C-alpha positions in Angstrom: 124.5 118.1 119.0 127.0 116.1 118.3 127.1 113.2 115.0 127.8 110.5 118.3 126.3 110.6 121.9 127.5 108.0 125.1 125.1 105.9 126.1 126.5 104.6 129.0 124.6 101.6 130.9 124.6 101.1 134.6 123.0 98.1 135.2 123.6 98.4 138.9 122.0 101.7 139.1 119.3 100.8 137.0 119.3 103.4 134.3 121.1 104.7 131.1 123.4 107.7 131.6 124.1 110.7 128.4 126.7 112.4 130.3 125.8 116.7 129.0 128.7 119.0 130.4 129.1 118.9 133.8 125.0 117.4 134.4 124.0 113.9 133.0 120.0 112.6 131.1 118.9 109.7 132.1 116.7 106.9 131.7 115.5 105.7 135.4 114.5 101.7 135.3 112.8 99.4 137.8 113.4 95.2 137.8 110.8 92.8 138.5 113.0 88.9 138.0 110.3 87.5 139.1 108.0 89.0 137.0 110.5 89.7 134.1 108.8 92.5 133.5 110.4 96.2 133.9 108.9 99.9 134.3 110.5 102.5 132.8 109.3 105.5 135.1 111.6 108.8 134.4 113.4 109.8 131.3 114.8 113.1 132.8 117.7 116.2 130.7 119.3 118.9 131.9 118.0 122.1 131.1 120.6 123.7 129.0 120.5 120.0 126.6 116.4 120.0 126.1 115.9 120.0 121.9 118.5 117.7 121.5 117.5 113.7 121.6 118.9 113.3 124.3 115.3 111.4 125.8 114.5 109.7 122.6 118.2 108.2 121.9 118.1 107.1 126.2 114.2 105.7 125.5 116.4 104.1 121.9 118.6 102.7 123.7 116.7 101.3 126.9 114.0 100.1 124.9 116.4 97.6 123.0 118.3 96.6 125.6 114.9 95.4 127.4 113.5 93.8 124.1 117.5 92.5 123.7 117.1 90.5 128.0 113.7 89.7 126.7 112.0 91.2 129.2 107.8 92.3 129.6 108.5 95.9 128.8 106.3 98.7 130.7 106.5 102.5 131.0 105.2 104.8 134.2 107.0 107.7 132.4 104.8 109.8 129.9 107.8 110.1 127.2 107.8 106.2 127.2 104.8 105.7 126.6 104.0 106.5 122.4 107.1 104.7 121.9 106.0 101.6 123.7 103.4 102.0 121.0 105.1 101.8 117.9 
């Protein structure tokens, strides 16, 4: 994998994305502005890009952003859950 992977945040679509060849790895979330909660509910990495650490980079970036925004973080995605225990 290249040393730098560009992660794009598309807040209007509630997702973080890494462009990989002609596909995208993504981390999806939902926001509840009334309660201040964010839920990371799906992580997807194209088959040909797996094992490169892309999901980890997406989750770390998403969690870092959510913390800076002051959201109460939840995860219904099983991949994201272990990151919340750190």
